[in-house]
N, CA, C and O atoms as a Tinker XYZ file with bonds, in Angstrom:
   280  protein
     1  N    -60.607000  -80.827000   57.457000    73     2
     2  CA   -59.990000  -81.748000   58.382000    64     1     3
     3  C    -60.161000  -83.172000   57.854000    63     2     4     5
     4  O    -61.256000  -83.564000   57.450000    81     3
     5  N    -59.078000  -83.936000   57.862000    73     3     6
     6  CA   -59.106000  -85.314000   57.361000    64     5     7
     7  C    -59.873000  -86.219000   58.321000    63     6     8     9
     8  O    -59.751000  -86.123000   59.542000    81     7
     9  N    -60.659000  -87.092000   57.723000    73     7    10
    10  CA   -61.424000  -88.044000   58.514000    64     9    11
    11  C    -60.495000  -89.195000   58.911000    63    10    12    13
    12  O    -59.795000  -89.752000   58.066000    81    11
    13  N    -60.494000  -89.550000   60.206000    73    11    14
    14  CA   -59.620000  -90.635000   60.649000    64    13    15
    15  C    -60.257000  -91.978000   60.306000    63    14    16    17
    16  O    -61.476000  -92.145000   60.348000    81    15
    17  N    -59.390000  -92.929000   59.964000    73    15    18
    18  CA   -59.867000  -94.265000   59.642000    64    17    19
    19  C    -60.114000  -95.032000   60.926000    63    18    20    21
    20  O    -59.295000  -95.001000   61.844000    81    19
    21  N    -61.243000  -95.719000   60.989000    73    19    22
    22  CA   -61.561000  -96.543000   62.144000    64    21    23
    23  C    -60.932000  -97.917000   61.948000    63    22    24    25
    24  O    -61.010000  -98.495000   60.864000    81    23
    25  N    -60.315000  -98.429000   62.994000    73    23    26
    26  CA   -59.726000  -99.763000   62.940000    64    25    27
    27  C    -60.837000 -100.795000   62.822000    63    26    28    29
    28  O    -61.827000 -100.717000   63.550000    81    27
    29  N    -60.690000 -101.765000   61.915000    73    27    30
    30  CA   -61.715000 -102.803000   61.781000    64    29    31
    31  C    -61.901000 -103.568000   63.095000    63    30    32    33
    32  O    -60.942000 -103.789000   63.834000    81    31
    33  N    -63.145000 -103.967000   63.376000    73    31    34
    34  CA   -63.463000 -104.620000   64.647000    64    33    35
    35  C    -62.648000 -105.882000   64.888000    63    34    36    37
    36  O    -62.320000 -106.199000   66.031000    81    35
    37  N    -62.318000 -106.602000   63.824000    73    35    38
    38  CA   -61.583000 -107.854000   64.008000    64    37    39
    39  C    -60.147000 -107.621000   64.459000    63    38    40    41
    40  O    -59.504000 -108.545000   64.957000    81    39
    41  N    -59.628000 -106.395000   64.293000    73    39    42
    42  CA   -58.295000 -106.060000   64.788000    64    41    43
    43  C    -58.344000 -105.473000   66.194000    63    42    44    45
    44  O    -57.312000 -105.363000   66.856000    81    43
    45  N    -59.512000 -105.103000   66.642000    73    43    46
    46  CA   -59.733000 -104.627000   68.008000    64    45    47
    47  C    -60.992000 -105.316000   68.537000    63    46    48    49
    48  O    -62.023000 -104.673000   68.736000    81    47
    49  N    -60.898000 -106.647000   68.766000    73    47    50
    50  CA   -62.089000 -107.398000   69.156000    64    49    51
    51  C    -62.596000 -106.989000   70.535000    63    50    52    53
    52  O    -61.859000 -106.405000   71.330000    81    51
    53  N    -63.871000 -107.303000   70.812000    73    51    54
    54  CA   -64.434000 -107.018000   72.130000    64    53    55
    55  C    -63.678000 -107.775000   73.220000    63    54    56    57
    56  O    -63.009000 -108.773000   72.951000    81    55
    57  N    -63.792000 -107.294000   74.431000    73    55    58
    58  CA   -63.126000 -107.928000   75.573000    64    57    59
    59  C    -63.526000 -109.396000   75.684000    63    58    60    61
    60  O    -62.690000 -110.238000   76.011000    81    59
    61  N    -64.780000 -109.711000   75.419000    73    59    62
    62  CA   -65.219000 -111.109000   75.524000    64    61    63
    63  C    -64.448000 -112.003000   74.559000    63    62    64    65
    64  O    -64.091000 -113.129000   74.907000    81    63
    65  N    -64.192000 -111.513000   73.361000    73    63    66
    66  CA   -63.413000 -112.292000   72.392000    64    65    67
    67  C    -61.980000 -112.448000   72.883000    63    66    68    69
    68  O    -61.404000 -113.531000   72.780000    81    67
    69  N    -61.401000 -111.381000   73.413000    73    67    70
    70  CA   -60.030000 -111.448000   73.919000    64    69    71
    71  C    -59.911000 -112.431000   75.073000    63    70    72    73
    72  O    -58.930000 -113.169000   75.159000    81    71
    73  N    -60.899000 -112.448000   75.962000    73    71    74
    74  CA   -60.884000 -113.392000   77.085000    64    73    75
    75  C    -60.948000 -114.822000   76.558000    63    74    76    77
    76  O    -60.213000 -115.693000   77.024000    81    75
    77  N    -61.823000 -115.060000   75.591000    73    75    78
    78  CA   -61.946000 -116.406000   75.021000    64    77    79
    79  C    -60.654000 -116.818000   74.319000    63    78    80    81
    80  O    -60.241000 -117.972000   74.436000    81    79
    81  N    -60.017000 -115.918000   73.604000    73    79    82
    82  CA   -58.741000 -116.229000   72.955000    64    81    83
    83  C    -57.664000 -116.529000   73.991000    63    82    84    85
    84  O    -56.842000 -117.426000   73.800000    81    83
    85  N    -57.672000 -115.776000   75.086000    73    83    86
    86  CA   -56.738000 -116.043000   76.182000    64    85    87
    87  C    -56.982000 -117.408000   76.797000    63    86    88    89
    88  O    -56.036000 -118.131000   77.111000    81    87
    89  N    -58.248000 -117.764000   76.970000    73    87    90
    90  CA   -58.591000 -119.089000   77.509000    64    89    91
    91  C    -58.111000 -120.192000   76.575000    63    90    92    93
    92  O    -57.626000 -121.229000   77.027000    81    91
    93  N    -58.247000 -119.965000   75.278000    73    91    94
    94  CA   -57.752000 -120.945000   74.305000    64    93    95
    95  C    -56.252000 -121.143000   74.494000    63    94    96    97
    96  O    -55.772000 -122.277000   74.519000    81    95
    97  N    -55.516000 -120.054000   74.627000    73    95    98
    98  CA   -54.065000 -120.142000   74.801000    64    97    99
    99  C    -53.712000 -120.907000   76.080000    63    98   100   101
   100  O    -52.809000 -121.744000   76.067000    81    99
   101  N    -54.405000 -120.633000   77.169000    73    99   102
   102  CA   -54.124000 -121.313000   78.438000    64   101   103
   103  C    -54.424000 -122.809000   78.326000    63   102   104   105
   104  O    -53.632000 -123.636000   78.779000    81   103
   105  N    -55.564000 -123.159000   77.723000    73   103   106
   106  CA   -55.912000 -124.574000   77.608000    64   105   107
   107  C    -54.953000 -125.313000   76.672000    63   106   108   109
   108  O    -54.651000 -126.482000   76.911000    81   107
   109  N    -54.475000 -124.667000   75.623000    73   107   110
   110  CA   -53.483000 -125.295000   74.746000    64   109   111
   111  C    -52.207000 -125.559000   75.540000    63   110   112   113
   112  O    -51.631000 -126.643000   75.461000    81   111
   113  N    -51.774000 -124.564000   76.301000    73   111   114
   114  CA   -50.565000 -124.722000   77.100000    64   113   115
   115  C    -50.730000 -125.855000   78.110000    63   114   116   117
   116  O    -49.817000 -126.659000   78.303000    81   115
   117  N    -51.890000 -125.916000   78.751000    73   115   118
   118  CA   -52.154000 -126.985000   79.721000    64   117   119
   119  C    -52.200000 -128.342000   79.024000    63   118   120   121
   120  O    -51.624000 -129.311000   79.520000    81   119
   121  N    -52.881000 -128.420000   77.878000    73   119   122
   122  CA   -53.015000 -129.682000   77.159000    64   121   123
   123  C    -51.657000 -130.216000   76.721000    63   122   124   125
   124  O    -51.421000 -131.424000   76.749000    81   123
   125  N    -50.770000 -129.322000   76.318000    73   123   126
   126  CA   -49.445000 -129.727000   75.841000    64   125   127
   127  C    -48.456000 -129.994000   76.976000    63   126   128   129
   128  O    -47.360000 -130.502000   76.738000    81   127
   129  N    -48.834000 -129.658000   78.191000    73   127   130
   130  CA   -47.952000 -129.893000   79.334000    64   129   131
   131  C    -47.973000 -131.375000   79.710000    63   130   132   133
   132  O    -48.880000 -132.103000   79.307000    81   131
   133  N    -46.984000 -131.824000   80.476000    73   131   134
   134  CA   -46.967000 -133.225000   80.913000    64   133   135
   135  C    -48.222000 -133.621000   81.713000    63   134   136   137
   136  O    -48.566000 -134.802000   81.776000    81   135
   137  N    -48.886000 -132.663000   82.307000    73   135   138
   138  CA   -50.084000 -132.947000   83.104000    64   137   139
   139  C    -51.369000 -132.598000   82.357000    63   138   140   141
   140  O    -52.414000 -132.408000   82.979000    81   139
   141  N    -51.298000 -132.512000   81.030000    73   139   142
   142  CA   -52.475000 -132.172000   80.232000    64   141   143
   143  C    -53.606000 -133.157000   80.466000    63   142   144   145
   144  O    -53.378000 -134.349000   80.671000    81   143
   145  N    -54.838000 -132.641000   80.433000    73   143   146
   146  CA   -56.018000 -133.460000   80.703000    64   145   147
   147  C    -56.993000 -133.392000   79.537000    63   146   148   149
   148  O    -56.986000 -132.441000   78.755000    81   147
   149  N    -57.821000 -134.404000   79.438000    73   147   150
   150  CA   -58.863000 -134.438000   78.418000    64   149   151
   151  C    -59.807000 -133.247000   78.572000    63   150   152   153
   152  O    -60.369000 -132.772000   77.585000    81   151
   153  N    -59.985000 -132.762000   79.805000    73   151   154
   154  CA   -60.872000 -131.612000   80.031000    64   153   155
   155  C    -60.370000 -130.387000   79.264000    63   154   156   157
   156  O    -61.169000 -129.566000   78.813000    81   155
   157  N    -59.050000 -130.261000   79.116000    73   155   158
   158  CA   -58.496000 -129.137000   78.340000    64   157   159
   159  C    -58.915000 -129.256000   76.879000    63   158   160   161
   160  O    -59.266000 -128.257000   76.250000    81   159
   161  N    -58.882000 -130.459000   76.342000    73   159   162
   162  CA   -59.299000 -130.694000   74.957000    64   161   163
   163  C    -60.789000 -130.361000   74.792000    63   162   164   165
   164  O    -61.186000 -129.746000   73.802000    81   163
   165  N    -61.594000 -130.766000   75.755000    73   163   166
   166  CA   -63.033000 -130.495000   75.698000    64   165   167
   167  C    -63.307000 -128.989000   75.779000    63   166   168   169
   168  O    -64.153000 -128.467000   75.053000    81   167
   169  N    -62.591000 -128.301000   76.661000    73   167   170
   170  CA   -62.755000 -126.850000   76.781000    64   169   171
   171  C    -62.321000 -126.141000   75.497000    63   170   172   173
   172  O    -62.967000 -125.192000   75.055000    81   171
   173  N    -61.237000 -126.605000   74.913000    73   171   174
   174  CA   -60.773000 -126.029000   73.649000    64   173   175
   175  C    -61.830000 -126.164000   72.568000    63   174   176   177
   176  O    -62.117000 -125.209000   71.847000    81   175
   177  N    -62.409000 -127.353000   72.458000    73   175   178
   178  CA   -63.429000 -127.571000   71.438000    64   177   179
   179  C    -64.624000 -126.658000   71.663000    63   178   180   181
   180  O    -65.173000 -126.100000   70.712000    81   179
   181  N    -65.029000 -126.505000   72.925000    73   179   182
   182  CA   -66.154000 -125.630000   73.252000    64   181   183
   183  C    -65.836000 -124.176000   72.856000    63   182   184   185
   184  O    -66.673000 -123.484000   72.276000    81   183
   185  N    -64.634000 -123.736000   73.176000    73   183   186
   186  CA   -64.235000 -122.367000   72.847000    64   185   187
   187  C    -64.126000 -122.169000   71.332000    63   186   188   189
   188  O    -64.542000 -121.136000   70.808000    81   187
   189  N    -63.570000 -123.150000   70.637000    73   187   190
   190  CA   -63.416000 -123.028000   69.186000    64   189   191
   191  C    -64.755000 -123.070000   68.460000    63   190   192   193
   192  O    -64.865000 -122.576000   67.337000    81   191
   193  N    -65.770000 -123.653000   69.086000    73   191   194
   194  CA   -67.118000 -123.702000   68.503000    64   193   195
   195  C    -67.971000 -122.496000   68.899000    63   194   196   197
   196  O    -69.087000 -122.339000   68.404000    81   195
   197  N    -67.455000 -121.651000   69.782000    73   195   198
   198  CA   -68.205000 -120.481000   70.241000    64   197   199
   199  C    -68.475000 -119.557000   69.042000    63   198   200   201
   200  O    -67.554000 -119.244000   68.287000    81   199
   201  N    -69.729000 -119.122000   68.865000    73   199   202
   202  CA   -70.077000 -118.279000   67.709000    64   201   203
   203  C    -69.218000 -117.016000   67.576000    63   202   204   205
   204  O    -68.893000 -116.597000   66.465000    81   203
   205  N    -68.861000 -116.425000   68.688000    73   203   206
   206  CA   -68.039000 -115.208000   68.653000    64   205   207
   207  C    -66.638000 -115.508000   68.097000    63   206   208   209
   208  O    -66.098000 -114.737000   67.303000    81   207
   209  N    -66.068000 -116.621000   68.519000    73   207   210
   210  CA   -64.742000 -117.018000   68.042000    64   209   211
   211  C    -64.815000 -117.458000   66.583000    63   210   212   213
   212  O    -63.939000 -117.120000   65.787000    81   211
   213  N    -65.852000 -118.206000   66.231000    73   211   214
   214  CA   -66.045000 -118.650000   64.844000    64   213   215
   215  C    -66.123000 -117.445000   63.908000    63   214   216   217
   216  O    -65.481000 -117.428000   62.857000    81   215
   217  N    -66.911000 -116.438000   64.292000    73   215   218
   218  CA   -67.067000 -115.240000   63.451000    64   217   219
   219  C    -65.759000 -114.462000   63.348000    63   218   220   221
   220  O    -65.398000 -113.991000   62.270000    81   219
   221  N    -65.050000 -114.328000   64.468000    73   219   222
   222  CA   -63.788000 -113.589000   64.466000    64   221   223
   223  C    -62.768000 -114.301000   63.578000    63   222   224   225
   224  O    -62.086000 -113.667000   62.773000    81   223
   225  N    -62.670000 -115.633000   63.733000    73   223   226
   226  CA   -61.715000 -116.386000   62.910000    64   225   227
   227  C    -62.078000 -116.321000   61.427000    63   226   228   229
   228  O    -61.194000 -116.229000   60.575000    81   227
   229  N    -63.360000 -116.367000   61.118000    73   227   230
   230  CA   -63.790000 -116.278000   59.717000    64   229   231
   231  C    -63.339000 -114.958000   59.104000    63   230   232   233
   232  O    -62.836000 -114.934000   57.981000    81   231
   233  N    -63.515000 -113.870000   59.829000    73   231   234
   234  CA   -63.108000 -112.557000   59.307000    64   233   235
   235  C    -61.589000 -112.479000   59.186000    63   234   236   237
   236  O    -61.072000 -111.935000   58.210000    81   235
   237  N    -60.868000 -113.020000   60.173000    73   235   238
   238  CA   -59.407000 -113.020000   60.106000    64   237   239
   239  C    -58.925000 -113.873000   58.931000    63   238   240   241
   240  O    -57.949000 -113.520000   58.268000    81   239
   241  N    -59.607000 -114.996000   58.671000    73   239   242
   242  CA   -59.256000 -115.835000   57.511000    64   241   243
   243  C    -59.552000 -115.100000   56.210000    63   242   244   245
   244  O    -58.762000 -115.145000   55.267000    81   243
   245  N    -60.700000 -114.422000   56.168000    73   243   246
   246  CA   -61.096000 -113.663000   54.976000    64   245   247
   247  C    -60.054000 -112.605000   54.624000    63   246   248   249
   248  O    -59.802000 -112.325000   53.452000    81   247
   249  N    -59.459000 -112.029000   55.653000    73   247   250
   250  CA   -58.440000 -110.987000   55.458000    64   249   251
   251  C    -57.034000 -111.586000   55.327000    63   250   252   253
   252  O    -56.052000 -110.850000   55.234000    81   251
   253  N    -56.941000 -112.913000   55.321000    73   251   254
   254  CA   -55.666000 -113.641000   55.195000    64   253   255
   255  C    -54.694000 -113.299000   56.330000    63   254   256   257
   256  O    -53.493000 -113.143000   56.107000    81   255
   257  N    -55.232000 -113.185000   57.547000    73   255   258
   258  CA   -54.402000 -112.851000   58.704000    64   257   259
   259  C    -54.112000 -114.046000   59.595000    63   258   260   261
   260  O    -53.344000 -113.931000   60.551000    81   259
   261  N    -54.718000 -115.199000   59.295000    73   259   262
   262  CA   -54.448000 -116.434000   60.041000    64   261   263
   263  C    -53.903000 -117.474000   59.079000    63   262   264   265
   264  O    -54.136000 -117.392000   57.873000    81   263
   265  N    -53.175000 -118.454000   59.610000    73   263   266
   266  CA   -52.697000 -119.527000   58.735000    64   265   267
   267  C    -53.888000 -120.291000   58.131000    63   266   268   269
   268  O    -54.949000 -120.403000   58.745000    81   267
   269  N    -53.687000 -120.800000   56.939000    73   267   270
   270  CA   -54.697000 -121.605000   56.278000    64   269   271
   271  C    -54.701000 -122.980000   56.931000    63   270   272   273
   272  O    -53.648000 -123.588000   57.119000    81   271
   273  N    -55.900000 -123.472000   57.277000    73   271   274
   274  CA   -55.972000 -124.793000   57.904000    64   273   275
   275  C    -55.665000 -125.872000   56.871000    63   274   276   277
   276  O    -56.040000 -125.764000   55.704000    81   275
   277  N    -54.981000 -126.904000   57.326000    73   275   278
   278  CA   -54.634000 -128.041000   56.445000    64   277   279
   279  C    -55.757000 -129.018000   56.429000    63   278   280
   280  O    -55.674000 -130.044000   55.754000    81   279
């Protein structure tokens, strides 16, 4: 019987990572809206500095699955 390949964790992140990524999307949308607030920018920075997000992005960058930062 063939052994099935396990999907890498970075392609099926934990729920906590997915929630944080969703929060990033919401805060970006809010920040870019006409009523965007500085608090959205602060929340984004906090989320982007979160160790779980940093590690996930590093692995996604390593696999060339995210755009290269300028």
